[in-house]
N, C-alpha and C positions, 0 to 999 in steps of 0.2 A: 539493329546495329548498335554496339556498345559505344558510349561516349568515349572520346579520347582524352576527357578531362582527367586530371590527377585522381588518384584513389582516395576513398575515405576509409580509415581503418576503424573498427569498432571492437572494443573489448567485451566479449560476450561470456567471459569466465563465470559470471554470476549464474548463468542457466545450466550449469553442469549438474546441479542437484535435481533429483526427481520431485522433491517436495518444495516447490516454489512458494515464497511468500512475497512481501512488498516489492523489493527492488528487482527480484528475479522475475515476478510477473511483468513489471515495467520493461525490463530488457526484452523479455520474450515477445510481448505483444507489440511493442515498437518495431522490433526487427520483423515481425510477421507483416505489419503494415507497410513498412518500407519495401519489403520484397514483393508485396501485392501491387503497390502503386507506382514503384520506380524501377523501370526495367533498363535504364540507360546508364545511371551512375555506377561506376566500378567500386565494389566494396571488398575489403578484406576483413574477415572476422577472426580475431585472435582468441584462442582458448588454451587452457592448460590440459584439461581432461575433455573427452568427448562430451558434448551436451547430451543430457538424457533424452531430450526431444528437441528437434529443430522444426520451425514452421518450414512450409515449402518455400524454396529459394530458387531464383532465377539464375541463368548463366552469368549474370554480372555480379554474383556473389561467390567469393572464394573462401574456403575455410582453412585457416593456418593454425594447426594444432602444434603446440610447443611444450611438450612435457617437461616438468621441472619440479623437484621435490619441495622446495621452501622458498618463500619470498618471490613467487612467480611475477607478481606485478612489477616489483622494483628492481629485480635481477634479469629475469628472462625476457619479459615484455620490453623493458628498457633497452637491452641489447639489440632486440629486433628492430626497434624504432631508430636506433643509431645507424644500424647497418642498412636496413631497407625502409626508410620512413615514408609513410603516406603523406599526402598533401595535408590532410586533416585527420587528427585522431579524435575519436569520440569515446568518452568513458561514461557509460549510463548510470554509474553509481559511486559517486563521491571522490575516488582516489586516483589522481593521475600518477603515472610511473615517475620515480625520482629522476630518471635519465631524460625526461621530457626536455628540460632546458638546453640539453646538449645540441639539439637540432633546431636552430633558430628559424629555419625556413618552414618548419611544421607547425600548423596552427592546431590548437587544441580546444575542445569543447567538453566541459564535464557537467553532468546533471547532479546536483545536490538536492536531496530529498528533504532533509530536515536537519535541524541543529539541536535536536533533543537532548543531546549530552550536555549542552550548555544551559538549556532552559530547565531540564529536569535532570540534574547530574547524579542524584541518588539512585537512578535506575541503572547505573553502570558501576563496574568495578573501577577503582582509581587507575589501574593500568590501562583498561580499555578506554576509559574516558580521556587519558593523556594522549593515547594513540589516535583517537578520533579527532581530538583537538588539533593536533599537529598536522595530521594527514589531510583533513578536510580543509582547514583554514589555508594550508599551504597550497592545496589545489586550486582553491578559489582565487588565490592571488597570482598563481602562475598561469592559469588557464587563459586563453584569449578571450573566450566567452563563456559564460555560465548559463545553464538552464536551471531555473528553479521551478519546482512543480506547483507552486501556489504563491500568491502575493505575500502571504504570511512568512513563507521561507525566504522570499526575496528580502523582505524587511529585516528578517533576523541577520541575513548575510550582511546587509548594509551596516546594521547596528553592531554586530560582533566582530566582523572581520575588516571593516573599513573598505570594502569593495564598493566602487561607485555604482549607483543603481543603473546607469546606462550600460554597463557591462553585462547586465543580467537580463535574460528573456524569461518571462513567466509562461510556461506551456503546461496547461492542465493535462492530467492523464486522460485516456480514453476508457472505454468500457467494452469488455469483451461480449460478443454477441451471445455467448452461452447463458449469460445472466438475463433471464426473462421469466415471467411468471409461469409457474408450473400449474397447469389446470387439472391434471389427472389426480384425483385424490389417492388412487392406489399407488402412484409414484411417490407422493409425499409420505404416505403411510409406511411404505417400504423403506424409505431413507430414515424415517424416524425410528423404525424397528431395529435397523442396523446399529444405531447408536443408543438404543434403549431410552428414547425420549418420548415423554407423554404427549398427549394430544394438544395441551395448552402449555405454551412455553414462550418465554422471552429468550432471544438468542444474541449471544456476543461471538464475534469471530476475530481472532488476532492473537498475537503472541501473548502468553500468560506472563505478565510482568507488571510492576507497580505503576509505570507511567500510564497504563491503560485504566487506572483508577478502579480496579476490580475490588479492592477492599471496601470502598464506599459502595459499590454497586451491590456487593453481597449484603452489606449492612442495610442498604436501602430496601432490598428485596426481603430481608428478614423482618422489616418493620411493616410490611403490608398486613393489614388486619384480616381476620377470618372472613369478613363480609366480601372482601375483594377475592380471597382465595377460592371462595365458593360461589362467586358470582354467576348468574345465569348466562351472562354473556360468554363465559368460557366453558358452557355445557357441563357444569358441576364437575370438571376435571380438575385433579390437583395440579396446580400451576408450578412449573419448574422454571429455573434460571439455568440455561445450557451455555456453557462456557467452552468454546471450541478454539483450539489453537495449540501450537507447539509450546513446550515449556520454555520459559525464559528465566530472567533474574528474579530471584526470591519467589518462585512459584510455590514452594512448600508453605511459605507463610500465608499466601493467599488461600490455598486449599484448606489450611488449618482453621482459617477464619470462619468458614462455613460450619465446621464442627463446633467451634466455640459458641456460635450463635444458635446452634440446635437446628440448622436448616440443611445439613449435610445430605439428607435423603432427597431434598428438592433442588439442590445445586448440583448440576451434573458436569463434571469435567470430562469431556469426551475425546480430548487430544486433537491431533491434526485431522481435519475432515478432508476427504478426496475431493478434488475440483468437481467431479461429476455428481457429487451429492449436495454441494452447496446450494444450487438454485432451488432444489426441493425444500431443503431445510429452512431457507430464507422465505420461500413462498408460504410455508406452513406455519410461520412464527406469528404469535399474537403481536409482537413488536421486535425490532431489531435495535440493540442498545450498545452505544458506544460513548460513554461519558468520559472520554479520555482526558487527561491533564494536558496533553500536548500531541499534535499530529502535524507532520509536514503537508500531508494531503487528506488522508482518511478514505482511502479507497473502498473499505467495506461498506460504508454508508451508501455510496452510489450503487454498488452491487446489490445491496438490500433493496433499494428503491427500485431498481430495474426488475426485481423479482416480485414487486407489489408489497413488500413488507413496510408497515409504518415504522419511522425511524425516530428514536430518541438520541440526541447527542449534545456535545458540549457548546458552550457559548464562547469558547476560547480558541486560540491558535487558528488554523486553517478551516476548522469545521464548519463555521457558519458560512465562510466563502464558498465551500463545496456544497453545502446543504441548501443555501438559499432560503426560500420560504417553504421548503418541502419537508421540514423536520420539526419535532418538538425539541426545543433548545432549552437546556438547563444549566445552572451553575454547577460545574463539576465538583466543587468543593463544598457544596451544600447538600448533605446527605437527605434532608427532609425534602428538598426540591426534587431529587432524583426519585424518592419514594413516591412524591406526588405524581411525577410524570409517568411512573410504572402504573400507579392506580388508575390514571386517566386512560392509558392505553387498554388496561384490563376491563374497564367498565364503561367506556364511551365508543360504541360502535360507530357513531357519526364521525367522531374524531379520527378513528382508524380509517374510515372510507375517504375522508378528506386528504389525509396525509398520504394514503396510497395513490390517489389520483395525482396529487401535486408531485409525489416521488417519481412516478413513472414518466411525467413530463420533464422533470428536472434531469433525470438520468439520460434521457434521449439527446440531451444537448452535448454529451461527452462521448466522442468517438476517437478511436485510435487512427482512423484516417486523417481527421483534423490534426491530431497530435503529431502524426508522422510528417504531414505537409509543413507544419510550423517548424518542426525539428529540422527537416531537410532544408528549409530556408535559412536557418541559422548556420548549418554545416557548410552550405554553398557560399553564404554571404561572409563567412569568416575568412575566406581566402583573400578577400579584398582588404583585409585589415593589415597594415604594414607595421 
């Protein structure tokens, strides 16, 4: 029997795309966990275009599709909220509709994933940076409660927006069950063949943009000496650096750097990798590398750990918080330190085995069931705020 409690509305417009990345994965996986574990709360799911894929939903979920050509969030969704407001509106990615304050009885919760545009402004165009600053900080101030995906993001919000810390709930991401070690060598080999990847490789997964520190990563890889490249620990296979992900800001500059350093044949830009192939590619990697200059959470390092890949990542932002003691941490602004980390992963099998064991244990601590339960507690509790 469905609860008679007022409805919770969720903006699911982010999952209309078929090629989901960070915030889209968060919205999809959180929705799937809520549907699996909460059969009593009434939900209305707002979207512009039909979602490419929806998780199984119970009878307590109603899809409200509202096609609109431009400014869907601020015009069409705002109008819907004024006319038919839920008791609580949840926006899983950054931006509340401008019409939100018109319904004073409606409580609002927004998830803010990072403030990278403030911490690393050169990764965005001026116009995009201005929009992000206005919309994100406005949403943080207007929202009844905020969910931050890491303590690092919470601290940035307090520092840059003036939002009090007690308004913010820190709720870590979960980890999808499809991320687990792939034991079948044929499956790994087939995935490598689809992307023309060698048997020995370091793997990066994420948007190809400057904030990910890919220029230094390529420079560090280029500095590995011949003894490492031909080490017996990698079976005499020519070592590759595989960069997987959609193109972003200044991608061409990053791709050109590999050519300038003479390593273009060993640095593979493979584009977006299908979800079905990621576990195999992570399982087969010599190491997973994310020496990012800033991350609000850093989901790929957990996914790689869950697949048994040794992880190298940064000492800054949220990455040490997520990695715990299960990764090799390096100063992302020190190219020599990144090179040394890559060398150790390539030549020290005992280190790889230790990181693999630690990573599997660390990844097991993060579940979408826990994330959904904590999020639902915030959504229900916010109704008590007057």
